[in-house]
C-alpha positions in Angstrom: 2.7 -99.3 -19.6 3.0 -95.8 -21.1 5.7 -93.5 -19.9 4.7 -91.2 -17.1 6.5 -87.9 -16.6 5.3 -87.6 -13.0 8.3 -89.7 -11.8 11.3 -87.5 -11.2 14.5 -89.5 -10.7 16.2 -86.5 -9.1 14.1 -86.9 -6.0 15.9 -89.3 -3.6 14.2 -88.4 -0.3 12.0 -91.2 1.0 8.8 -89.2 1.2 9.4 -87.7 -2.3 10.0 -91.2 -3.8 6.8 -92.5 -2.2 4.8 -89.4 -3.4 6.1 -89.9 -6.9 5.1 -93.6 -7.0 1.6 -92.7 -5.7 1.3 -90.0 -8.3 2.5 -92.4 -11.0 -0.1 -95.1 -10.0 -2.9 -92.6 -9.6 -2.5 -91.7 -13.3 -3.2 -95.2 -14.3 -6.8 -96.1 -15.2 -6.7 -99.2 -12.9 -5.9 -97.0 -9.8 -7.5 -93.7 -10.7 -9.8 -93.7 -7.6 -7.7 -95.9 -5.3 -7.0 -94.9 -1.7 -3.4 -95.7 -1.3 -3.0 -94.5 2.3 -5.8 -96.7 3.7 -4.9 -99.9 2.0 -2.2 -102.6 2.1 -0.9 -100.9 -1.0 0.7 -98.4 1.3 2.9 -101.1 2.7 4.1 -102.1 -0.8 4.7 -98.5 -1.6 6.8 -98.1 1.6 8.8 -101.2 0.6 9.4 -99.9 -2.9 10.3 -96.5 -1.6 12.8 -97.9 0.9 14.4 -100.1 -1.7 14.7 -97.2 -4.1 16.1 -95.0 -1.3 18.6 -97.6 -0.2 19.8 -98.1 -3.8 20.1 -94.3 -4.4 22.0 -93.8 -1.2 24.3 -96.8 -1.9 25.1 -95.6 -5.5 25.7 -92.1 -4.2 28.2 -93.4 -1.6 29.8 -95.6 -4.3 30.2 -92.5 -6.5 31.7 -90.6 -3.6 34.3 -93.3 -2.9 35.5 -93.2 -6.5 37.1 -89.8 -6.1 39.8 -88.7 -3.8 38.1 -85.4 -2.8 34.8 -87.0 -1.8 35.9 -90.5 -0.5 35.2 -91.1 3.2 36.6 -94.6 3.7 40.3 -94.9 4.4 40.8 -97.8 1.9 39.1 -95.8 -0.8 41.3 -92.7 -0.1 44.4 -94.9 -0.1 43.4 -96.6 -3.3 42.8 -93.2 -5.1 46.1 -91.9 -3.7 47.9 -95.0 -5.1 46.9 -93.9 -8.6 49.0 -90.8 -7.9 51.9 -93.0 -6.8 51.4 -91.8 -3.2 52.1 -94.1 -0.2 50.5 -92.8 3.0 53.0 -92.0 5.7 53.3 -94.7 8.4 53.7 -94.2 12.1 57.1 -92.8 12.9 59.3 -93.6 15.9 60.7 -90.6 17.8 64.5 -90.1 17.6 66.9 -89.0 20.4 70.6 -88.7 21.0 72.4 -90.0 24.1 75.8 -89.4 25.6 77.1 -92.9 26.5 79.9 -93.9 28.8 81.0 -97.6 29.1 83.7 -99.0 31.5 84.1 -102.6 30.2 85.9 -105.4 32.0 89.4 -106.1 30.9 91.2 -103.6 28.6 89.7 -103.9 25.1 91.1 -101.7 22.4 87.7 -101.0 20.9 84.0 -101.2 21.9 80.9 -101.3 19.7 77.3 -101.0 20.8 75.3 -103.4 18.7 72.3 -102.6 16.6 68.9 -102.9 18.4 70.4 -102.4 21.8 67.5 -101.4 23.9 67.0 -98.3 26.1 63.8 -97.3 27.9 62.0 -94.2 29.0 58.9 -93.8 31.1 56.0 -91.4 30.5 53.1 -91.2 32.9 54.1 -94.6 34.3 54.3 -96.3 30.9 57.6 -97.7 29.6 58.6 -97.1 26.0 61.4 -98.9 24.1 64.1 -97.1 22.1 66.8 -99.0 20.2 69.9 -98.3 18.3 69.1 -98.5 14.6 72.7 -99.5 13.7 75.9 -100.5 15.4 78.0 -97.6 16.9 81.6 -97.6 17.8 82.7 -95.6 20.9 85.9 -93.7 21.5 88.5 -95.0 24.0 89.5 -92.4 26.6 92.7 -92.1 28.5 91.1 -93.5 31.7 90.1 -96.7 29.9 86.4 -95.9 29.5 84.6 -95.6 26.1 82.4 -92.6 25.4 80.4 -91.3 22.5 77.1 -90.2 21.2 74.4 -92.7 20.3 71.4 -92.2 18.0 68.3 -94.1 19.3 64.9 -94.6 17.7 61.6 -95.5 19.5 60.0 -98.7 18.5 59.9 -102.5 19.3 62.0 -104.4 16.7 60.2 -107.4 15.1 60.9 -109.8 12.3 58.5 -111.4 9.8 59.3 -114.4 7.6 57.4 -115.6 4.5 58.1 -118.5 2.1 57.8 -117.8 -1.6 55.5 -120.2 -3.4 53.9 -119.8 -6.8 51.3 -122.6 -6.1 50.1 -120.9 -2.9 51.0 -117.2 -3.3 51.6 -115.3 -0.2 50.9 -111.6 0.4 53.8 -110.1 2.4 51.6 -108.1 4.9 53.0 -106.8 8.1 50.3 -107.5 10.7 51.1 -104.8 13.2 49.2 -101.5 12.8 51.9 -99.1 13.8 54.8 -100.2 11.6 57.5 -97.6 11.0 58.2 -98.1 7.3 61.4 -96.1 7.6 62.8 -99.0 9.6 62.1 -101.7 7.0 64.9 -104.0 6.0 63.9 -106.6 3.4 66.1 -109.6 2.6 65.6 -113.0 0.9 67.3 -116.2 2.0 67.8 -118.7 -0.9 66.1 -121.5 0.9 65.7 -123.3 4.2 69.0 -125.1 3.6 70.9 -122.3 1.8 71.3 -119.3 4.1 72.7 -117.0 1.4 71.1 -113.6 1.9 70.2 -110.9 -0.6 69.2 -107.4 0.5 66.5 -105.6 -1.4 66.1 -101.8 -1.4 63.2 -99.5 -1.8 62.8 -97.8 -5.1 64.3 -94.3 -5.1 64.7 -93.8 -8.8 62.1 -95.5 -11.0 64.0 -94.8 -14.2 66.9 -97.1 -13.1 64.7 -100.1 -12.3 65.1 -103.1 -14.7 64.3 -106.8 -14.7 67.2 -107.7 -12.4 66.9 -104.8 -9.9 66.5 -106.2 -6.4 63.9 -103.6 -5.3 60.7 -103.9 -3.3 57.6 -101.8 -3.4 55.3 -100.7 -0.5 51.6 -100.1 -0.2 49.0 -99.7 2.5 46.4 -102.4 2.1 42.6 -102.5 2.6 43.1 -103.1 6.4 45.4 -100.1 7.0 48.4 -102.5 7.2 51.5 -102.1 5.1 52.3 -104.7 2.5 55.6 -105.4 0.7 55.5 -106.6 -2.8 58.1 -107.3 -5.5 58.6 -106.9 -9.3 57.6 -109.3 -12.1 61.0 -109.9 -13.7 60.2 -107.0 -16.1 60.0 -104.1 -13.7 62.0 -105.3 -10.8 63.3 -108.8 -10.0 60.8 -111.4 -8.7 61.8 -113.8 -5.8 62.1 -117.4 -6.7 60.1 -120.4 -5.4 61.5 -121.5 -2.1 63.1 -118.2 -1.2 62.4 -117.0 2.3 61.4 -113.3 2.6 62.7 -111.8 5.8 61.4 -108.4 6.8 62.8 -106.6 9.9 60.9 -103.5 11.2 60.0 -101.6 14.3 56.5 -101.0 15.7 56.4 -97.4 16.9 54.2 -95.6 19.5 54.0 -92.3 17.6 54.0 -88.8 19.0 53.3 -89.8 22.7 57.1 -90.1 23.4 58.1 -86.7 21.9 59.9 -84.7 24.4 61.2 -87.7 26.4 64.7 -86.9 27.8 65.4 -89.4 30.5 66.6 -92.8 29.4 68.0 -95.9 31.0 69.9 -98.9 29.7 72.9 -101.2 30.2 75.3 -98.3 30.1 75.7 -94.9 31.8 73.7 -92.6 29.6 72.6 -88.9 29.7 70.3 -87.2 27.3 72.0 -85.2 24.6 68.8 -84.3 22.6 65.2 -85.0 23.7 63.1 -87.3 21.6 61.4 -85.8 18.6 59.9 -86.7 15.3 57.4 -89.3 16.5 54.1 -89.3 14.6 50.9 -91.3 14.0 49.8 -93.1 10.9 48.8 -90.4 8.3 45.2 -89.3 8.6 42.6 -89.4 5.8 42.5 -85.6 5.5 46.3 -85.5 5.3 46.4 -88.0 2.5 43.8 -86.1 0.6 45.8 -82.9 1.0 49.3 -84.2 0.3 48.8 -86.8 -2.4 48.0 -84.3 -5.3 50.9 -82.0 -4.3 53.3 -85.0 -4.0 52.3 -86.1 -7.5 52.9 -82.6 -8.9 56.4 -82.5 -7.4 57.2 -86.0 -8.9 59.5 -86.4 -5.9 61.7 -83.6 -7.2 62.6 -80.4 -5.3 62.5 -77.5 -7.6 60.0 -74.9 -6.3 59.4 -73.8 -2.7 56.0 -75.6 -2.8 57.9 -78.8 -3.7 59.8 -78.6 -0.4 56.7 -77.8 1.6 54.7 -80.7 0.1 57.3 -83.3 0.4 58.3 -82.4 4.0 54.7 -82.2 5.2 53.7 -85.5 3.6 56.6 -87.4 5.0 56.8 -86.0 8.5 53.8 -86.1 10.7 55.4 -84.2 13.6 55.5 -80.9 11.7 52.6 -78.5 12.0 53.7 -75.7 9.6 56.5 -74.9 7.2 57.9 -71.8 5.5 60.3 -72.1 2.5 62.0 -69.2 0.7 64.9 -68.9 -1.8 68.1 -67.1 -1.0 67.2 -64.5 -3.5 64.4 -63.4 -1.2 66.7 -62.9 1.7 67.8 -59.6 3.0 70.5 -59.3 1.9 70.2 -61.9 -0.9 72.2 -65.2 -0.7 72.1 -66.9 -4.0 72.3 -70.7 -4.3 70.4 -71.5 -1.1 67.0 -72.5 0.0 65.9 -71.7 3.6 63.4 -73.8 5.4 61.8 -73.1 8.8 59.4 -75.6 10.4 57.2 -75.4 13.4 56.7 -78.8 15.2 53.3 -79.8 16.6 55.0 -80.1 20.0 57.3 -77.3 21.1 58.6 -74.2 19.4 61.6 -75.4 17.4 63.1 -78.7 16.2 66.4 -80.0 17.5 69.7 -79.8 15.5 69.6 -83.6 15.0 66.1 -83.4 13.6 67.1 -80.7 11.2 70.0 -82.8 10.0 67.6 -85.8 9.5 65.3 -83.7 7.4 68.2 -82.2 5.4 69.5 -85.7 4.7 66.1 -86.9 3.5 66.0 -84.0 0.9 69.6 -84.5 -0.4 68.9 -87.0 -3.2 65.9 -85.0 -4.5 67.4 -81.5 -4.3 68.8 -79.6 -7.3 72.5 -80.2 -7.3 73.6 -76.5 -7.2 71.2 -75.6 -4.3 72.2 -75.8 -0.6 69.5 -76.3 2.0 69.6 -74.7 5.4 67.1 -75.1 8.2 66.3 -72.0 10.2 64.5 -71.9 13.5 61.1 -70.2 13.7 61.1 -66.8 15.4 58.2 -65.3 17.2 56.7 -61.8 17.1 54.3 -61.1 20.0 51.3 -58.8 19.8 50.4 -57.2 23.2 46.9 -55.9 22.9 45.2 -53.5 25.3 41.5 -53.9 25.0 38.9 -51.5 26.5 35.3 -52.8 26.3 32.2 -50.7 27.2 29.1 -52.7 27.9 25.4 -52.1 28.6 24.5 -53.6 32.1 20.8 -53.6 31.1 21.5 -56.2 28.4 23.3 -58.8 30.6 22.9 -60.6 33.9 26.6 -61.5 33.9 29.0 -59.9 36.4 31.9 -57.7 35.2 34.4 -60.4 35.9 32.4 -63.0 33.9 32.2 -60.6 31.0 36.0 -60.1 31.3 36.4 -63.9 31.1 34.4 -63.9 27.9 36.7 -61.3 26.4 39.8 -63.4 27.4 38.3 -66.5 25.8 37.6 -64.5 22.6 41.3 -63.4 22.5 42.5 -67.0 23.0 40.1 -68.2 20.3 41.3 -65.4 17.9 44.9 -66.5 18.3 44.1 -70.2 17.8 42.1 -69.5 14.6 44.1 -66.7 13.1 47.8 -66.9 14.3 50.4 -69.4 15.3 51.8 -70.6 11.9 53.9 -69.0 9.2 52.4 -66.4 6.8 49.6 -65.5 9.2 48.6 -61.9 9.6 47.3 -59.9 12.6 44.4 -57.6 11.8 43.5 -55.5 14.7 39.9 -54.9 13.4 39.3 -58.7 13.3 40.4 -59.1 17.0 38.3 -56.0 18.0 35.2 -57.5 16.2 35.8 -60.9 17.8 35.8 -59.3 21.2 32.7 -57.2 20.5 30.8 -60.3 19.4 31.7 -62.2 22.6 28.5 -60.9 24.3 25.4 -59.1 23.1 25.8 -56.4 25.9 29.1 -55.1 24.5 28.7 -51.7 23.0 32.3 -50.9 21.8 35.6 -52.6 21.7 38.6 -50.3 21.6 42.0 -51.8 20.8 45.6 -50.5 21.0 48.7 -52.7 21.0 52.5 -52.9 20.9 54.6 -55.6 19.3 57.4 -57.5 21.2 60.6 -59.3 20.4 62.4 -61.5 23.0 66.0 -62.4 23.0 68.4 -64.3 25.3 71.7 -62.4 25.6 75.2 -63.9 26.0 76.0 -62.9 29.6 79.7 -63.7 29.4 80.9 -61.6 26.5 80.3 -58.2 24.8 78.0 -58.4 21.8 75.8 -56.4 19.5 72.2 -57.4 19.2 69.8 -56.9 16.3 66.0 -57.3 16.7 63.9 -57.5 13.6 60.2 -56.7 13.8 59.8 -56.6 10.0 57.0 -54.0 10.3 57.2 -50.2 10.0 57.5 -48.7 13.5 55.7 -45.5 14.7 57.5 -42.2 14.7 54.9 -39.5 14.1 57.6 -36.7 14.2 61.2 -36.2 15.2 61.5 -36.3 19.0 58.3 -38.2 19.6 58.8 -40.3 22.8 57.2 -43.4 24.3 57.4 -45.8 21.4 60.0 -48.2 22.8 60.2 -49.9 26.2 61.7 -53.1 27.6 61.9 -55.5 30.5 64.6 -55.1 33.1 68.2 -56.2 32.6 71.6 -55.4 34.1 74.5 -53.4 32.5 77.5 -52.3 34.5 75.9 -53.4 37.7 72.8 -51.2 37.1 69.3 -52.4 36.6 68.2 -50.7 33.4 65.4 -50.4 30.8 65.4 -49.3 27.1 63.7 -46.3 25.6 64.5 -43.9 22.7 64.9 -40.2 22.0 62.4 -40.2 19.1 65.2 -39.4 16.6 66.4 -43.0 16.1 68.7 -43.4 19.1 68.2 -46.0 21.8 68.9 -45.2 25.5 69.0 -47.1 28.7 68.0 -45.7 32.1 67.5 -46.7 35.7 64.7 -45.8 38.1 66.1 -43.7 41.0 63.5 -42.1 43.4 60.8 -42.6 40.8 62.9 -40.6 38.3 64.7 -41.8 35.1 68.4 -41.6 35.3 70.0 -42.3 31.9 73.1 -44.5 32.0 73.8 -44.5 28.2 72.3 -42.1 25.7 73.7 -43.9 22.7 72.9 -47.5 23.5 71.8 -48.4 20.0 69.7 -47.3 17.0 66.3 -47.8 15.6 65.4 -48.0 11.9 61.7 -47.0 11.9 61.0 -47.9 8.2 62.6 -51.4 8.3 61.5 -52.2 11.8 65.0 -53.0 13.1 66.5 -52.2 16.5 70.2 -52.5 17.0 71.8 -52.6 20.5 75.5 -51.6 20.2 78.4 -53.6 21.6 77.5 -54.2 25.3 77.8 -56.7 28.1 74.5 -57.7 29.6 75.3 -59.6 32.7 71.8 -60.7 33.9 68.1 -60.2 33.1 64.7 -61.0 34.6 62.8 -64.1 33.6 63.7 -66.3 30.6 64.6 -63.6 28.1 64.7 -59.8 27.5 61.6 -58.3 25.9 61.7 -55.1 23.9 58.3 -53.5 23.1 57.7 -51.1 20.2 54.6 -49.3 18.8 54.0 -50.2 15.1 52.8 -47.5 12.6 50.1 -49.7 11.1 47.1 -51.5 12.7 47.9 -54.7 10.8 51.0 -56.8 11.5 52.6 -59.1 9.0 55.0 -62.0 9.6 57.6 -62.7 7.0 59.7 -65.8 6.1 60.3 -67.7 9.4 58.3 -65.4 11.6 55.3 -66.5 13.6 52.9 -64.1 15.3 51.4 -64.8 18.7 49.3 -62.9 21.3 50.9 -62.2 24.7 50.5 -60.0 27.7 46.9 -59.0 26.9 45.3 -56.3 29.0 41.5 -56.3 29.3 39.3 -53.6 30.9 35.5 -53.5 31.1 33.6 -50.3 31.5 30.0 -49.7 32.5 28.7 -47.7 29.5 26.1 -46.0 31.7 28.4 -44.7 34.4 31.8 -44.8 32.8 33.1 -46.7 35.8 35.8 -49.4 35.3 34.2 -52.5 36.6 36.9 -55.2 35.9 40.5 -55.3 34.7 42.9 -58.2 33.9 46.3 -58.1 32.3 49.3 -60.1 31.4 49.3 -63.8 32.2 45.7 -63.8 33.3 44.7 -63.9 29.6 46.1 -67.4 28.6 47.2 -67.5 25.0 49.9 -69.5 23.2 52.2 -66.5 23.4 52.1 -66.4 27.2 52.5 -70.2 27.6 55.0 -71.0 24.8 58.5 -71.7 26.2 60.9 -69.3 24.5 63.4 -71.4 22.7 63.9 -69.2 19.7 65.2 -65.6 19.3 68.4 -66.7 21.0 71.6 -64.7 20.4 73.2 -66.5 17.5 76.5 -65.4 15.8 75.6 -64.4 12.3 78.1 -64.1 9.4 77.9 -60.9 7.4 77.9 -58.8 10.5 80.8 -58.0 12.7 82.2 -61.0 14.6 80.6 -59.7 17.8 77.2 -59.2 16.3 74.3 -61.4 17.2 70.7 -61.4 16.0 67.4 -62.6 17.3 66.4 -64.7 14.2 67.0 -68.3 15.3 69.7 -70.9 14.6 70.5 -72.8 11.4 72.2 -76.1 10.7 74.9 -74.4 8.7 77.5 -71.7 9.4 77.8 -70.7 5.8 75.0 -68.1 5.8 76.0 -64.6 4.9 73.5 -62.0 6.0 71.7 -61.0 9.2 68.2 -61.7 8.2 66.9 -65.2 7.4 
């Protein structure tokens, strides 16, 4: 049969395929006047078209599954990632720290809590198991009791045994879907009659592995279960026939137990640090994102991106991360890398979680570089929004329109803010609000920015608030750009303002008049965006923290280093454009955003080296006290 250029192989739609086949047959002399639609030939053409379509679809899917970017099936993604030497992150058991007190019978001179000692916590009526990952010795007190801190990890401990046989090879697959691979302990027993044990370690340095190295390897198999495998006596030692492979591990429940802080066990226990760090099995999208970056880093920590990629790929409880070198600090601190992380649950991570992360980086870090973890700090934008609407273009009430505006603000925060390096553009928020309903004519926006800090109420201190944005000061003596929430100094309820010349003041309200208590309470650096409150004793305050509000010079707000921007205290007013009458108004907590609902755990007053011994700053805490400089 001669070639026919009517057939176009690029057409893979069913109807196109059938039309092409009909056109092809119509050009043949035998079928030149044939009615394909009214004969049984139509059924044959349908069959051929379906078969061609199925094959085209199948080959297209096969082609997609061959590449990491386009693969959709988990086992395809895992297989492609394996070529980049990437093992997907398993589920992770949350970790907590307990204070333990034991009053044993008799008068023992020492007391040790064994590994895998169980403790339980209950969440929504469901009990979850925590265990001690290792034996811990307690300290004897003068009254005969033993006390100490105890590290516990969530998960049910299990053991799997396999017999090595070359005649019937066994795959060492862990059958449970939520194995925490960080808990793996792999040992081999010589035989059923010889109980000599050999402990095998995971590979940390491939260059040091030889034919006698007792190392094991790990991979996720085609069923999303983890599999242990060994070397071949060339690259890693191979277990012998008759050996019994013993694998101990824990099955974790992931992130559901994060935040648990009430535990029970065989001893008197109180929570020292709430549970954190629990995570689910790494998702397909996460594997696609992290595998190439992890391959680029080659498990070495050299650039800031290396730190980001390795921490994100290995820790599923972390939402966002910011890394910067000490040379970028203000002032510079050479020889350090600063890391700030935002967990998926809560505002900051615990000190023990910081230490765990720091330890995990130690073997891969450049020797001369020290790593410090710094808490995220929050800068709050307080927008005041005035919307004019045309009542002829909507059937909604003013309060319903107001609700639409509030939803637009919440959506704007979720989509544009809440992680490191995000920027607040007032025009984007204004446009988002205006698009919330077709009746909106204009959306006018003004805003202040806010920092919150928790003072030390038992001692005199200096406080420094860093906004990291230029503050408004149109001319010397301009007033009204600084305000605060209420707090108490020298028995007086006071508020902060400024004289427009760089000096902070505090005043009380007496008979609706401002009575100034201190006209030199602190200073303000407009260009750097820094407020300093001089040495003072703040004895009490309203709410959970003290808020200080300032007016920025620019309409766009930028977060730097460990700073996260959120929206809080929004004020919304709707105005009938025809009459100019205010028809609805809502403010403060009525507009629910993350900034209004986030518990303030950061911006605490923390002693900072490099300033005077009585100086504290609202920049979060670190795991080290060797930092010099006031700005992380």
